[in-house]
ROLUM-298897 format. One line per 5 residues: number of its first residue (from 1); for each residue y, z, x of N, C-alpha, C. Coordinates in steps of 0.001 Angstrom, whole numbers, plus 500000, padded with zeros to 6 digits. Each point is the difference from the previous one (the first is absolute). Layout:
<pts>
NUM) Y/Z/X/Y/Z/X/Y/Z/X | ... .
</pts>
This chain:
<pts>
1) 654503/456043/324981/499408/501307/499774/500990/501093/500365 | 500016/501065/499188/500759/501196/500351/499036/500947/500701 | 500168/500131/501308/499065/500787/500794/500392/501465/499997 | 499017/500919/500069/500333/501410/500167/500680/500231/501344 | 500746/501106/500095/500823/500280/501181/499498/501248/500710 .
6) 499848/499882/501317/499617/501138/500843/501123/500232/501007 | 500584/501206/500002/501113/500313/500904/499489/500765/501219 | 500456/499571/501179/499682/500688/501257/501203/500868/500364 | 499832/501325/499967/501126/500897/500240/499640/501025/501069 | 501002/500739/500441/499800/501031/501017/501270/500217/500781 .
11) 499990/501004/500856/501179/500257/500824/500135/498891/501056 | 501154/499920/500675/500214/498919/500967/499019/500042/501178 | 499661/498818/500474/499281/499826/501265/498571/500518/499996 | 499319/499917/498850/498579/500366/499955/499114/498756/500001 | 500624/498804/500024/499220/498753/500070/499825/499307/498666 .
16) 500911/500219/499053/499872/499373/498679/500064/498482/500092 | 500962/499485/500750/500169/498547/500073/498839/499331/500732 | 499487/500665/501042/498831/499453/500703/498808/499935/499053 | 499806/501040/499212/498922/500012/499015/500215/498905/498954 | 501222/499890/499517/500344/498977/499011/499648/498604/500522 .
21) 500431/499697/501220/499727/498687/500586/498498/499759/500167 | 499269/501045/500391/498553/499873/500177/499328/499691/498657 | 500444/500668/498934/499354/499834/498699/500284/498642/499374 | 501215/499472/500182/500305/498703/499386/499651/498837/500917 | 499668/500312/501259/499543/498949/500902/501075/499128/500573 .
26) 501253/500451/499960/501062/499236/500643/501114/500936/500417 | 500837/499526/500929/501067/500848/500527/501244/499839/499143 | 499976/500642/498823/501121/499870/499074/501022/501111/500205 | 499544/501225/500194/500922/501114/500233/500374/500067/501476 | 501216/500393/500264/500425/500211/501378/499288/501232/500555 .
31) 499428/499868/501187/499326/501131/500638/500712/500294/501315 | 500450/501198/500150/500705/500383/501224/499825/501492/500182 | 499945/500456/501255/499822/501428/500278/501315/500754/499854 | 500690/499785/498922/501255/500692/499737/499954/500546/498587 | 500192/501305/499820/499978/500537/498634/501054/499318/499128 .
36) 499637/499725/498744/500963/499460/499046/500210/498509/500076 | 499064/499269/500624/500185/498556/500132/499882/499294/498655 | 498971/500353/499212/499861/499381/498683/500921/500726/499030 | 500925/499254/499408/501013/500649/499172/499837/499665/498525 | 499813/498744/499661/499812/499620/498604/498527/499826/499703 .
41) 499684/499928/498711/498608/499783/499608/499586/498567/500324 | 498799/499848/500533/499458/498673/500290/498712/499836/499208 | 499797/498825/499452/498819/499730/499185/499095/498986/500694 | 498709/500183/499888/499036/499030/500507/498726/500076/499185 | 499344/498866/499838/498764/499972/499209/498827/500441/500881 .
46) 499153/500854/499462/498835/500503/500721/498760/499753/499147 | 498877/499695/500645/498744/499779/499278/498894/500842/500630 | 499223/500665/499157/498865/500781/500485/498884/499930/498965 | 498813/499558/500458/498814/499886/499137/500297/499189/498734 | 500760/498911/500184/500287/499109/498881/501120/500467/499092 .
51) 500584/501179/500258/501122/500488/499196/501304/499763/500752 | 500992/499482/499292/501311/499777/500600/500997/501020/499474 | 500908/500421/500871/501087/500875/499580/501189/499778/500934 | 501169/500444/499528/501206/499908/500821/500152/501286/500788 | 500144/499859/501310/500206/501146/500869/501498/500104/500300 .
56) 500551/501205/499901/501426/500214/500235/500174/500893/501217 | 500693/499485/501014/500333/500808/501167/501364/500639/499749 | 500170/501234/500401/501259/500704/499732/500547/500627/501270 | 501273/500340/499947/500595/500753/501098/499468/501414/500008 | 500059/500650/501138/499503/501369/500111/500805/500971/499156 .
61) 499325/500997/499422/500656/500996/499151/500407/501198/500841 | 501283/500304/499991/500524/501208/500657/500598/500860/498892 | 499229/500932/499428/500451/500703/498786/501335/500716/500132 | 500298/500587/501162/501196/500836/500108/501156/499303/500713 | 499854/498715/500331/501020/499344/500817/501279/499743/499212 .
66) 501156/500221/500672/501299/499662/499424/500535/498687/500553 | 499277/499410/500945/500399/498716/500563/500033/498936/498893 | 501058/499180/499983/500183/499030/498910/498797/499075/499885 | 499608/499392/501129/498894/499031/499962/498696/500693/499629 | 499715/501153/500633/498737/500694/499738/499909/500472/498553 .
71) 501120/500463/499446/499959/500466/498607/499768/498839/499047 | 500569/498823/500326/499763/498834/499141/498578/499459/500185 | 499475/500130/501226/498589/499636/500205/499112/500863/499112 | 500366/501286/499895/499223/500892/499138/500052/499513/498551 | 501181/499580/499551/500127/499495/498627/499160/498738/499800 .
76) 499992/499131/501022/499183/498785/499898/498522/500357/499875 | 499563/500980/500783/498604/500433/499924/499691/500577/498623 | 500952/500756/499460/499799/500567/498669/499877/498902/498944 | 500820/498942/500136/499907/498868/499079/498643/499315/500113 | 499517/499867/501250/498686/499377/500206/498901/500847/499375 .
81) 500110/501310/500150/499005/500911/499423/499992/499876/498479 | 501190/499916/499411/500115/499892/498543/499331/498734/499475 | 500131/498902/500744/499463/498720/499521/498538/499779/500402 | 499429/500904/500817/498641/499790/500521/498940/500532/499043 | 498828/499357/500057/498830/500501/499274/499217/501003/500844 .
86) 499975/499752/501318/499290/500874/500942/500897/500172/501229 | 499927/501165/500638/500807/500270/501185/499083/500335/501169 | 500266/499365/501141/499326/500365/501246/500995/500830/500821 | 499685/501270/500215/500837/500850/500861/499461/499919/501422 | 500832/499518/500920/499594/499840/501399/500507/501198/500804 .
91) 499080/500634/500733/500339/501109/500894/499510/499652/501403 | 500235/500883/500951/499718/499718/501418/499112/501103/500576 | 498786/499641/500421/499058/500974/500554/500560/500668/501250 | 500837/499262/500745/500480/500506/501283/501033/501109/499830 | 500776/499934/498934/501016/501037/499784/499540/501061/499017 .
96) 498849/499752/499344/499496/500978/499048/500826/500051/498731 | 499733/501023/499189/500749/500149/498752/501355/500617/500314 | 501071/499308/499653/501358/500505/500241/500590/500519/498688 | 501126/500687/500122/500675/500494/498791/500452/498833/499128 | 500389/498885/500635/500403/498821/499223/498814/499434/499231 .
101) 498814/499966/500637/498798/499549/499296/499756/500858/498758 | 500174/501304/500145/499779/500903/498876/500978/499712/498865 | 501269/499756/500356/501015/499728/498982/499741/498671/499305 | 499607/498976/500785/499687/498698/499411/498796/500131/499067 | 498981/500737/500434/498807/500200/499167/500376/500663/498679 .
106) 500912/500994/500032/500436/500663/498775/500717/499017/499072 | 500841/499127/500591/500692/498989/499210/498996/499076/499309 | 498952/499605/500726/498999/499088/499442/499179/500680/498899 | 499666/501275/500200/499252/500730/498974/500812/500096/498708 | 501318/500178/500135/500859/500078/498820/500066/498660/499271 .
111) 499824/498888/500743/500085/498670/499377/498850/499752/499031 | 498892/500710/500211/498846/499810/499128/499207/498736/500292 | 500376/499268/501035/499294/498756/500352/498783/500300/500870 | 498956/499155/499929/498860/500162/500907/500453/499828/501453 | 499571/500899/500877/500400/499944/501410/498749/499939/500869 .
116) 499983/499047/500942/498929/499901/500990/500595/500419/501339 | 499397/501006/500624/500541/500572/501235/499432/499281/501222 | 500875/499336/500743/499622/499270/501217/500465/500802/501215 | 499062/500354/500875/500353/500667/501261/499894/498936/501095 | 501147/499551/500466/500076/498856/500904/499855/500419/501472 .
121) 499804/498991/500841/499912/500138/501465/498709/500697/500442 | 498951/499936/499152/498664/500444/500418/499336/498780/500623 | 500281/499758/501270/499647/498728/500628/498583/499955/500565 | 499344/501154/500109/498635/500017/500526/498988/499953/498854 | 498959/499170/500168/498955/499917/498981/499032/501173/500177 .
126) 499195/500214/498970/499034/501097/500071/500407/501154/499106 | 499536/501189/500333/500307/501181/499199/501518/500238/499969 | 500547/500295/498830/501442/500269/499945/500340/501274/500750 | 501192/500067/500585/500386/501192/500766/500190/501209/499078 | 499859/501201/500578/500142/501225/499222/501397/500107/499376 .
131) 501011/499405/500667/501376/500085/499494/500143/499392/498602 | 499040/499126/499621/500084/499333/498701/499989/501010/498847 | 499229/501098/500164/499807/500929/498894/501276/500776/499650 | 500929/500034/500943/501292/500649/499736/500725/499334/498828 | 499728/498692/499797/500748/499253/498994/499560/500308/498569 .
136) 498876/500741/499839/499641/500473/498662/501076/500949/499462 | 500779/500607/500909/501047/500937/499589/501092/499336/499167 | 500076/498657/500036/501021/499305/499215/499689/500018/498507 | 498746/500348/499656/499639/500085/498592/499816/498662/499317 | 499728/498957/500782/499865/498648/499443/498565/499502/500037 .
141) 499054/500882/500249/498605/499581/500030/499562/499552/501369 | 498978/499161/500027/499370/499602/501261/500923/499143/500853 | 500196/500376/501277/500779/499148/500905/499127/498894/500591 | 500540/498784/500071/499251/498862/500549/500521/499690/501401 | 499140/500184/501043/500428/499679/501369/500102/498490/500182 .
146) 501136/499541/500525/500275/498570/500106/500666/499703/501339 | 499705/498833/500555/500771/499461/501118/500680/498730/499515 | 501302/500084/499761/500715/498816/499493/500080/498907/501057 | 499920/500387/501274/500046/498999/501081/498706/499195/500040 | 498864/500694/499932/498703/499325/500122/499366/499668/498652 .
151) 500441/500653/498941/499430/499756/498681/498847/500909/499646 | 499609/500924/500914/498892/500905/499699/500335/500862/498778 | 499050/500145/499099/500159/500914/498878/500778/499451/498814 | 500586/498829/500153/500801/499462/498891/499125/499630/498809 | 498754/499607/500266/499105/499618/498910/499714/501164/499062 .
156) 499647/501161/500578/499738/501178/499171/501246/500404/499215 | 501147/499911/500649/501248/500352/499332/500284/499063/498818 | 499797/498676/500212/500246/499034/498927/498981/500146/498872 | 498756/500386/500327/499016/500288/498945/500543/501068/499056 | 500627/501027/500587/500573/501081/499193/501178/499500/499163 .
161) 500827/499132/500604/501146/499433/499269/499525/499233/498760 | 498921/499213/500165/499511/499171/498890/499560/500843/498800 | 499567/501223/500246/499555/500864/498889/501116/500264/498991 | 501243/499950/500476/501130/500363/499144/500785/498791/499487 | 499628/498793/500452/500791/498833/499615/499746/499610/498550 .
166) 501062/499716/499235/499812/499479/498650/499588/498534/500049 | 499567/499463/498869/499608/498598/499944/501213/499101/500201 | 499738/498814/500556/501057/499005/500194/500346/499387/498651 | 501301/499852/499718/500427/499325/498768/500448/498588/500330 | 499690/499089/499103/500323/498593/500217/501439/499713/499578 .
171) 500660/499194/500791/501354/499555/499672/500046/498496/500157 | 500659/499331/499078/500073/498539/500074/500716/499582/501276 | 499411/499038/500687/500604/499480/501223/501168/499100/499627 | 501177/500318/500477/501202/499255/499633/500574/499318/501225 | 499912/498695/500017/500510/499241/501137/501521/499930/500003 .
176) 500639/500501/498929/501449/499945/499908/500685/501128/500766 | 499231/500937/500550/500604/501102/500746/500697/499469/501248 | 501247/500396/500187/500799/499541/501139/500031/501102/501049 | 499573/499678/501220/500037/500963/501105/501349/499874/500721 | 500716/501107/500092/501368/500001/500523/500091/500922/501200 .
181) 500383/499461/501159/500245/500820/501192/501478/500343/500052 | 500310/501284/500043/501385/500460/500105/500264/500257/501477 | 500828/499154/500618/500174/500054/501454/501472/500151/500351 | 500248/500384/501241/501362/500168/500471/500030/500951/501168 | 501155/500078/500635/500118/500918/501133/500018/501436/499481 .
186) 499846/500978/500885/499884/501391/499529/501231/500494/499248 | 499744/500862/499022/501044/500760/499307/500937/499150/499149 | 499499/498912/499429/500820/499205/499082/499683/500317/498543 | 499004/500883/499767/499707/500423/498641/498783/499365/499382 | 499054/499555/500825/498796/499347/499453/499166/500971/499162 .
191) 499768/501178/500544/499182/500977/499279/500693/500475/498730 | 501318/500176/500064/500751/500390/498804/499863/498939/498920 | 499978/498739/500408/499859/498911/499035/498629/500036/499332 | 498947/500245/500799/498655/500113/499434/499957/501139/498977 | 500582/501140/500374/499997/501149/499097/500775/499714/498718 .
196) 501121/499288/500100/500771/499630/498811/499206/499057/499110 | 499309/499047/500635/499240/499003/499253/498866/500644/499204 | 499296/500955/500627/498818/500559/499333/500275/501328/499309 | 501223/500539/500157/500368/501178/499244/499346/501285/500456 | 499517/500051/501234/499430/501235/500535/500197/500004/501502 .
201) 499801/501149/500610/500130/500084/501453/498721/499484/500635 | 499881/498674/500014/498770/499376/500497/499956/499998/501520 | 501151/499849/500642/500058/500015/501464/501085/500955/500446 | 499858/500514/501193/500931/500996/500526/501375/499369/500205 | 501041/500717/499554/501370/499525/500182/500772/501059/500763 .
206) 500655/499616/501076/500909/500912/500694/500999/499164/500766 | 501049/500643/500496/501031/499290/500757/499612/499799/501463 | 498800/500402/500356/499554/499865/501385/499394/498614/500182 | 500597/499190/500875/499507/498633/500206/498564/500027/500485 | 499199/499106/499470/498615/499891/500452/499048/500931/499287 .
211) 500398/500525/498833/499135/500945/499285/498693/499349/499572 | 500100/498809/499441/498791/499317/499525/499329/499308/501169 | 498755/500375/500279/499298/499402/501132/498840/499128/499567 | 499468/500237/498829/498866/499215/499520/500419/499146/498819 | 499291/498902/499788/500235/499181/498814/499198/500592/498845 .
216) 500655/500172/498858/499324/500582/498851/500145/499067/498809 | 499036/500026/499089/500002/499117/498838/500307/500785/498728 | 500828/499421/499147/500349/500596/498718/499840/498948/498912 | 499147/500262/499015/499803/499075/498876/501045/500268/498932 | 500628/498924/499532/501015/500094/498952/499689/498963/498930 .
221) 500081/500399/498735/499909/499037/498908/501139/500281/499036 | 500796/498958/499688/501118/500149/499074/500209/498686/499256 | 501154/499862/499340/500232/498793/499193/500091/498733/500845 | 500165/500148/501318/500097/498836/500879/498640/499568/500555 | 498961/500810/499768/498666/499648/500459/499361/501110/500810 .
226) 498981/499622/500787/499276/500957/500838/500367/499766/501463 | 500226/501088/500706/500436/499922/501392/499264/501044/500832 | 499806/499680/501277/499578/500992/500984/501097/500037/501060 | 500701/501129/500099/501056/500147/500992/499441/500664/501243 | 500242/499375/501151/499526/500504/501287/501208/500515/500769 .
231) 500123/501326/500105/501079/500591/500803/499557/499966/501454 | 500918/499681/500884/499633/499849/501410/500916/500827/500890 | 499520/500250/501196/500859/500629/501000/501165/499077/500303 | 501166/500603/500261/501152/499202/500417/499704/499263/501290 | 500380/498725/500063/499719/499189/501187/501191/500097/500946 .
236) 499749/500448/501225/501055/500096/501007/499782/498939/501074 | 501040/499778/500779/499826/499135/501172/498983/500626/500935 | 499271/499155/500727/498943/500514/500880/500550/500967/501042 | 501227/499756/500481/500577/500884/501007/500208/501405/499455 | 500100/500110/498657/500218/501304/499374/498681/500687/499656 .
241) 498913/499273/500088/498709/500560/499606/499420/500735/501191 | 500373/501261/500130/499591/500774/501162/498698/500747/499746 | 499869/500599/498823/498767/500725/499690/498875/499012/499746 | 498826/500271/500540/498860/499121/499709/499672/500033/498519 | 500243/501140/499353/499774/500100/498559/500820/498958/499264 .
246) 501266/499860/500412/500872/499070/499297/499579/498552/500257 | 499389/499753/501168/499478/498657/500252/498955/499636/498961 | 499111/500958/499698/499010/499749/498953/500694/499685/498681 | 501091/500727/499716/500678/499871/498724/500656/498637/499846 | 500611/499503/501065/500597/498671/499958/498918/498951/499728 .
251) 498876/500152/500682/498876/499088/499776/499551/500068/498544 | 499941/501229/499455/499589/500187/498610/500958/499305/499040 | 501308/500051/500303/500989/499347/499152/499789/498486/500005 | 499730/499448/501178/499728/498562/500071/498725/499648/499237 | 498980/500874/500099/498757/499764/499266/500246/500038/498487 .
256) 500930/500860/499575/500340/500078/498580/500626/498693/499528 | 500861/499420/500827/500590/498698/499661/498906/498939/499902 | 499046/500062/500916/498927/499005/500016/499227/499976/498687 | 499777/501160/499383/499178/500018/498781/500827/499989/498716 | 501322/499908/500126/500873/499995/498823/500242/498578/499503 .
261) 500376/499902/498717/500462/498734/499429/501504/499850/500183 | 500712/501118/499861/501460/499993/500055/500462/501086/500965 | 501002/499672/500817/500615/500997/500887/501381/500338/499451 | 500211/501279/499694/501332/500477/499640/500629/500567/501269 | 501031/499320/500484/500658/500389/501243/501172/500900/499633 .
266) 499895/501276/500351/501013/500981/499602/501019/500149/501121 | 501275/499815/499662/501062/500262/500978/500969/501016/499397 | 500726/500659/500866/500896/501100/499616/501401/499449/499774 | 500508/500106/498763/501330/499467/499681/501099/500696/500795 | 499776/501261/500361/501031/500747/500727/500060/499611/501473 .
271) 498955/499355/500480/499941/499566/501404/500219/498494/500115 | 499480/499261/499028/500085/498546/500054/498852/499396/500788 | 500065/498707/500203/498943/499253/500683/500000/500332/501491 | 498799/500200/500554/499875/500270/501429/498995/499024/500606 | 499997/499970/501312/499043/499132/500701/498567/500355/499627 .
276) 499763/501298/499799/498639/500414/499665/499583/499503/498619 | 500957/499908/499077/499689/499432/498680/499513/498557/500130 | 500596/499255/500923/499585/498607/500182/498573/499915/500533 | 499597/500966/500841/498636/499992/500536/498988/500339/498901 | 500352/500975/499162/499126/500380/498897/499817/498825/499046 .
281) 501119/499394/499617/499956/498861/499078/499297/498814/500643 | 500244/499813/501300/499399/498859/500698/498489/500042/499986 | 499421/501198/500095/498541/500103/499978/499454/499556/498648 | 500637/500455/498919/499558/499601/498658/500161/498492/499809 | 501092/499451/500518/500241/498554/499906/498920/499213/500753 .
286) 499694/500447/501229/498979/499317/500804/498638/500012/499312 | 499730/501057/499254/498715/500122/499311/499982/499269/498666 | 501111/499336/499654/500033/499192/498781/500031/500804/498720 | 500504/501238/500052/500003/500864/498824/501235/499735/499135 | 499826/500113/498692/501155/500031/499115/500824/501224/500358 .
291) 501323/499867/499974/500860/501084/500483/501156/500283/499045 | 500360/501270/499929/501198/500465/499299/500695/500989/500918 | 501317/499873/500141/500766/500992/500746/500575/500999/499007 | 499599/501275/500136/500528/501078/499155/501070/500740/500799 | 501252/499875/499572/501103/500694/500672/500095/501383/499370 .
296) 499443/500989/500693/499893/501354/499447/501270/500816/500281 | 500123/501117/499309/501138/500929/500119/501303/499342/499535 | 499883/499054/499049/501190/499311/499488/500941/500986/499304 | 499443/501078/499462/500816/501011/499319/500923/500736/500970 | 499670/499971/501290/500760/500771/500989/501252/499274/500484 .
301) 500180/498730/499606/501153/499229/500455/501150/500114/499017 | 501218/500074/500550/501181/499842/499144/500169/498521/499715 | 500181/499654/498715/499967/498590/499623/501212/499633/499146 | 500363/498719/500094/500938/499417/499048/499346/498753/499426 | 500742/499185/499297/499417/498831/499339/499461/498941/500944 .
306) 500377/500064/501270/499596/498961/500955/498898/500462/500950 | 499668/501277/499978/499115/500564/501027/498653/499293/500055 | 499349/499816/498828/498660/499420/500013/500007/498557/500492 | 500956/499197/499541/500060/498603/500434/500260/499894/501500 | 500889/500846/500502/500293/499981/501445/498785/500435/500801 .
311) 499297/501033/499519/498798/500483/500686/498928/498920/499976 | 499857/499330/498850/498986/498948/499869/500278/498847/500957 | 501271/499588/500098/500357/498895/500900/499684/500339/501446 | 500290/501259/500370/499687/500412/501371/498492/499995/500233 | 499235/500490/499026/498546/500013/500141/499433/498586/500080 .
316) 500583/499082/499243/499525/498608/500062/500156/499440/501405 | 501079/500387/500681/500164/499586/501392/499008/500698/500916 | 499799/501311/499765/499061/500768/500813/498576/499472/499852 | 499631/499614/498779/498644/499522/499719/499934/498474/499968 | 500833/499349/500784/500019/498526/500004/498662/499415/500435 .
321) 499217/500773/500763/498690/499516/500457/498970/500008/498871 | 500306/500664/498886/499149/499945/498805/500923/499947/498779 | 500676/498842/499885/501065/499826/499008/499492/500071/498562 | 498688/499951/499828/499411/500011/498662/499929/501393/499390 | 500253/501050/500785/499687/501353/499542/501060/500500/499014 .
326) 499576/500585/498864/500957/500576/499053/500332/501450/500362 | 501153/500461/499543/500462/501362/500281/500105/500785/498686 | 499526/501245/500038/500147/500896/498858/500657/501278/500513 | 501113/500382/499377/500753/501176/500425/499538/501190/499169 | 499328/500953/500650/499297/501071/499279/500392/501378/500539 .
331) 499558/501005/499267/500112/501380/500475/498710/500724/499644 | 499258/500384/501020/498783/500783/499761/500360/501368/499438 | 501183/500480/500341/500431/501332/499564/500279/500040/498498 | 500703/498982/499488/500395/499995/498587/499124/499104/499132 | 499207/499122/500622/499192/499048/499229/500738/498721/499661 .
336) 501198/499811/500557/500812/498816/499727/499246/498713/500331 | 499871/499112/499017/499394/498658/500117/498551/500004/500482 | 499285/501092/499834/498582/499998/500356/499244/499031/499084 | 500394/499915/498722/499392/499023/499087/500213/498574/500504 | 501203/499728/500482/500305/498673/500547/499120/499702/501209 .
341) 499724/501032/500795/499134/499819/501165/498601/499578/499560 | 499464/500643/498959/498692/499608/499467/500003/498541/499555 | 501044/499604/499263/500105/498617/499527/499978/499018/501169 | 500746/500341/501053/500102/499101/501147/498688/499929/500773 | 499291/501122/500110/498696/500002/500673/499038/499061/499271 .
346) 499942/500120/498685/499125/499130/499205/500407/498536/500150 | 501302/499744/499993/500519/498626/500087/499631/499344/501331 | 500257/500706/501127/499742/499380/501306/498503/499841/500238 | 499179/500901/499425/498546/499836/500104/499559/498706/499334 | 500555/499711/498825/499659/498761/499291/500422/498780/500814 .
351) 501163/500063/500628/500467/498869/500800/499147/499817/501258 | 499537/501103/500585/499156/499934/501177/498641/499375/499677 | 499589/500109/498725/498692/499508/499569/500081/498664/499277 | 501191/499406/499929/500182/498796/499197/499212/498824/500555 | 499512/499151/499106/499350/498749/500414/500698/498850/499282 .
356) 500463/499032/500774/500807/498896/499466/499192/498709/500080 | 499994/499246/498914/499246/498742/499948/500553/499012/501016 | 499095/499221/500612/500393/499032/501027/500997/498988/499453 | 499805/499585/498767/500912/499018/499400/501427/500511/499942 | 500169/501244/499562/501340/500574/499903/500635/500155/501374 .
361) 499174/500404/500991/500519/500146/501364/500538/498671/500522 | 499257/498947/499769/500415/498697/500543/501175/499399/499247 | 500202/500410/498756/501219/499608/499290/501216/500626/500682 | 499879/501278/500343/501091/500683/500703/500215/499371/501369 | 498912/499685/500695/500095/499384/501323/500700/498643/499930 .
366) 499650/499190/499005/500618/498677/499847/501500/500129/499744 | 500358/500942/499136/501426/500223/499713/500740/500444/501258 | 499397/500932/500744/500653/500549/501185/500189/498931/501082 | 498986/499158/500211/500108/498980/501060/500955/498874/499604 | 500148/499755/498690/500990/499011/499561/501416/500531/500178 .
371) 500143/501282/499740/501326/500616/500083/500465/500118/501445 | 499094/500423/500892/500311/500098/501431/498895/499277/500765 | 500373/498929/500687/499003/499200/500731/499304/500836/501080 | 498694/499815/500170/499307/500690/501103/500588/499594/501348 | 499918/500867/501007/500592/499718/501312/499255/498879/500740 .
376) 500707/499398/500959/499399/498954/500825/500330/500267/501457 | 499262/499373/500884/500237/500158/501434/499517/498737/500697 | 500913/499378/500768/499682/498797/500772/499372/498925/499112 | 500606/499810/498878/499565/498918/499118/498817/500329/499104 | 499426/501153/500148/498863/500378/499154/500452/501088/499020 .
381) 499697/499788/498735/500408/500937/498957/498792/500776/499482 | 500242/501274/499710/498952/500832/499407/499598/499462/498630 | 498698/499862/499819/499476/499657/498675/499124/501152/499519 | 500320/500533/498830/499171/501041/499388/499208/499334/498884 | 498705/499820/500227/499178/499261/499042/499795/500803/498715 .
386) 499626/501246/500153/499877/500876/498832/499794/501428/500483 | 500050/500923/499057/499763/501405/500313/499115/500603/498920 | 499302/501093/500361/499152/500692/499036/499922/501469/500371 | 499779/500842/499012/499841/501434/500270/498545/500283/500327 | 499773/500761/501080/498628/500264/500445/499564/501446/499779 .
391) 500964/500921/499804/499609/501400/499774/501167/500773/499406 | 499697/501239/499575/501020/500896/499471/500020/501282/500837 | 500957/500859/499682/500121/501316/500674/500089/499914/501527 | 500990/499356/500578/501144/499358/499361/499707/498550/499643 | 500847/499381/499148/499830/498568/499706/500083/499178/501291 .
396) 498978/499195/500240/499935/499209/501237/499822/498528/499641 | 500768/499137/500683/500030/498585/499667/499722/499158/501237 | 499265/498918/499802/499729/499049/501082/500783/498723/499729 | 500707/499526/501033/500716/498720/499944/499250/498993/500867 | 499737/498849/499456/499387/498915/500777/501104/499022/500382 .
401) 500206/499839/501330/501131/499226/500509/499517/499003/501054 | 500916/499106/500390/499635/499041/501046/500141/500596/501394 | 501073/500776/500224/500234/500588/501322/500508/501426/499827 | 499189/500974/500402/500331/501408/499772/501284/500415/500717 | 500252/499425/501204/501156/500443/500778/501325/499598/499346 .
406) 499947/499053/499071/501224/499591/499299/500353/500930/498841 | 499042/500815/499596/500243/500908/498874/500706/501236/500548 | 501299/499874/500280/500761/501042/500653/500110/501246/499129 | 500257/501120/500666/500110/501280/499296/501061/499947/498900 | 501142/499379/500312/501096/499962/499028/499600/499232/498745 .
411) 499213/498936/500149/499568/499235/498826/498915/500775/499239 | 499151/500718/500730/499023/500867/499333/500708/501051/499152 | 501095/500574/500543/500753/501008/499263/500615/499382/498737 | 500465/498781/500116/500558/499300/498838/498938/499807/498914 | 498816/499541/500393/498916/499794/499035/499589/501343/499391 .
416) 499930/501028/500853/499635/501336/499507/500989/500474/498935 | 501294/499806/500258/501007/500424/499035/499861/499256/498676 | 499658/498713/500067/499795/499217/498773/498818/500543/499196 | 498922/500336/500698/498806/500541/499321/500306/501370/499412 | 500675/500848/500777/500344/501338/499507/500875/499916/498749 .
421) 500992/499111/500048/500927/499885/498882/499300/499478/498750 | 499135/499017/500160/499324/499390/498853/499016/500959/499348 | 499248/500731/500815/498922/500848/499460/500335/501496/500051 | 501264/500328/500297/500472/501400/500015/499115/500889/500873 | 499780/499588/501225/499122/500747/500908/500780/501088/500733 .
426) 500495/500975/499225/500696/501139/500598/498976/501048/500421 | 500331/500724/501051/499198/501166/500367/498738/499704/500766 | 499729/498740/500305/498773/499689/500739/500289/499030/501137 | 499409/500232/501172/500048/498961/501035/499156/498819/499566 | 500292/498833/500514/499120/498851/499783/499691/499376/501354 .
431) 498834/499378/500088/499507/499472/501281/499862/498490/499909 | 500530/499297/501012/499842/498548/500105/499036/499687/501139 | 499070/499096/499740/499098/499492/501037/500170/498485/500051 | 500165/499493/501204/500286/498581/500171/498771/499302/500564 | 499577/498935/499345/498850/499214/500455/500426/498545/500192 .
436) 499621/499436/501143/500282/498582/500230/498892/499159/499388 | 500390/498885/499413/498999/499089/499440/500388/498589/500402 | 499132/499359/500789/500232/498613/500422/501361/499841/500672 | 500128/500587/501175/501250/499851/500749/500389/498547/500069 | 501294/499732/499805/500452/498605/499959/500374/499475/501382 .
441) 499426/500616/501054/500226/499478/501349/499390/498611/500111 | 500630/499185/500822/499427/498685/500287/498819/500179/500939 | 498861/499449/499606/498798/500175/500822/499673/498708/500743 .
</pts>
């Protein structure tokens, strides 16, 4: 279904994110007592009286600000307003009507969109306070007193929202959509890549590390298929995560990996591989996600005929703990090899979802054990009776053996390489599970 969109807007620190979280029933937006915490648009599904719609949380609007981040937050809010069917303007009863509220109200009136006026932080039940009537001066009609913390008044406000919602349109459910988490340490160009991919300023881009704090979703459909790209906050080492806000963001990035099919690990070509890149990649590997390493800012390097091969060889050593991962050398700035990145995302997703017949697996196993004898210890040799695939995403295999302790890591790696080579399992981790069957101990 294509759901109607309701945007939650207002100046900073009036409680938009708290209201957003209350309405969708989960803690999706970061909430902190610091102005400007929510920077990019966040989407969440909301239901009221049997009607569903997408709720969009936005950064606070500062109409006259020259600050780089604040001005881009304003642009993000404007984009949300443009795409919304209904707008909820959140104000604060405690501070009254401010000049910024007046300017935001004028911007919304010019948009021509239906606006529902929410006066937040009315935490006491009963008769609304006299201060509420001041908000009629905004020219947006009846103000709805709400407590986003307790939920008081949200029902009346949502009743008003439903009056303006268009009908839901049906869209065919497509299981082929690939969910892609774009991850990496701060300032490697993740947001720039999202913007290049979708051809619009979907997420805030600046040279200030840590700009993106929330995970945002972007739907893309092109000749390579359907994709949902999840931009995430840059993941830093825990020792560097000083702001509590950023702690939420790191958690959000990990949550984005959890719900993705493919992780695109972005590293900076001008910096090269770092310890933090290994931690970012390691999390995706541990979660069994299909992975692609996107080496961004490739346009910024001086190159000769050997540069890419030398860089690739070094990366293969750096990523030895996940030797299956493919590398794509891209530029978010120029669009270099972005098409190749799409191809690789689709390819590794297919490999992560592959299912191999038991017969074919055991043919490979028989060949491998004939070529290299299984290990032995103190006169007892490993016997692998057979193997079978038990699940996908990632491909997981069970081996039935006589003695599990004889199936050494080095021999497992050998068998893994044989399976990868035969079935072209690039871009995906694979899992081995060892089961003993009828131990051949003398009883």
